[in-house]
C-alpha positions in Angstrom: 45.8 119.2 113.0 49.3 120.8 114.3 50.9 119.1 116.9 50.8 121.4 119.6 53.9 120.1 121.7 56.1 121.0 118.8 54.6 124.2 118.9 55.6 125.1 122.7 59.1 123.0 122.3 59.6 125.6 119.1 58.7 128.6 121.5 60.7 127.4 124.6 63.8 127.4 121.8 63.4 130.6 120.8 63.6 131.9 124.4 66.2 130.3 125.3 68.2 131.5 122.0 67.2 135.0 123.2 68.9 133.9 126.7 71.7 132.8 125.7 73.1 135.8 124.6 73.1 137.0 128.2 76.2 137.1 130.2 76.3 134.0 132.8 75.0 135.9 136.0 71.7 137.3 133.8 71.8 133.7 132.2 71.1 132.2 135.9 69.1 135.2 137.0 66.7 134.2 133.9 66.4 130.7 134.4 65.0 131.6 138.1 62.6 134.2 136.7 61.4 131.1 134.2 61.1 128.9 137.6 58.9 131.4 139.5 57.0 132.7 136.5 55.9 128.7 136.0 54.8 128.9 139.4 52.8 131.6 139.4 51.3 130.5 135.9 50.2 127.5 137.5 49.2 129.0 140.7 47.6 132.2 139.7 46.9 132.0 136.2 47.9 133.9 132.8 47.2 137.4 133.6 49.4 137.0 137.1 52.1 135.4 135.4 51.8 138.4 132.5 52.5 141.0 135.3 55.4 138.9 136.8 57.0 138.7 133.5 56.6 143.0 133.2 57.2 143.1 136.7 60.5 141.5 136.2 61.5 143.3 133.1 61.7 140.0 131.2 57.9 140.5 129.3 60.0 141.2 126.3 62.2 138.2 126.1 59.3 135.6 127.3 55.7 137.3 126.8 56.6 138.5 123.2 57.2 134.5 122.3 53.8 133.5 124.4 52.1 135.8 122.5 53.7 134.7 119.1 52.4 130.9 120.2 49.0 131.9 121.3 48.7 133.2 117.7 49.7 130.5 116.0 47.2 129.8 113.1 46.5 126.2 114.6 45.3 127.6 117.6 43.0 130.5 115.9 39.8 129.0 116.5 40.6 127.3 119.7 42.6 129.9 121.9 40.9 133.0 119.8 43.8 135.3 120.9 42.7 138.6 120.0 45.7 140.0 117.2 44.8 143.7 117.5 44.5 144.4 121.2 46.7 145.5 124.2 48.3 142.2 126.2 46.3 142.7 129.0 43.1 143.6 126.9 43.4 140.4 125.0 44.4 138.3 127.9 41.2 139.3 129.7 39.1 138.6 126.4 40.7 135.2 126.3 39.5 134.8 129.9 36.1 134.6 128.7 36.3 131.2 127.2 37.3 128.7 129.9 38.4 125.8 127.7 40.9 128.7 125.6 42.0 129.7 128.8 42.7 126.4 130.2 44.3 125.2 127.1 46.5 128.5 126.6 47.8 127.9 130.2 48.6 124.5 129.3 50.6 125.3 126.3 52.4 128.0 128.3 53.2 125.8 131.4 54.8 123.1 129.0 56.7 125.6 127.0 58.0 127.0 130.2 59.0 123.4 131.1 60.9 123.2 128.0 62.6 126.1 128.6 63.6 125.3 132.2 65.2 122.1 130.6 66.8 123.7 127.6 68.3 126.3 129.7 69.6 123.9 132.3 71.2 121.7 129.5 72.9 124.4 128.4 74.4 125.4 132.1 75.9 121.8 131.9 77.5 121.9 128.6 
C-alpha cells in the first residue's frame, strides 16, 4: 500500500511550485486563498471548496493538482474518482460513497495544510 501522506506532500509541493512563479503580492493573495479554501473544505465540504476555487480563479492551480492526487492509482479502488467526468459530476459521483468522500476530504485537507506550511516557509526564506 502506498503512503498516502507522501501523496499529499507531493501534491502540496506541486502547488507550491506553481505559486512560486507568481509575484510577491500574488503569492500572498494565493496563500490567503489557500487558507480560506481550507476553512471552506473543513466546514462545507469538497463541492463548496471546488466552487470557491472556481470563483477565486485558482481552480487551475489547485483543483488540477487535487484531481491528479485523487486519480492516483493507489486510490483507485478506495476513492474511485471518475476519470472521464466533468469535475462537478465527478465530485457528486464521489459523494455517493461516504467513506470515499471522507477519505478524499481528509487527504485534501492534509495537502492544503502542507501547502500552507510550505508557502509560509518560502516567505521566511
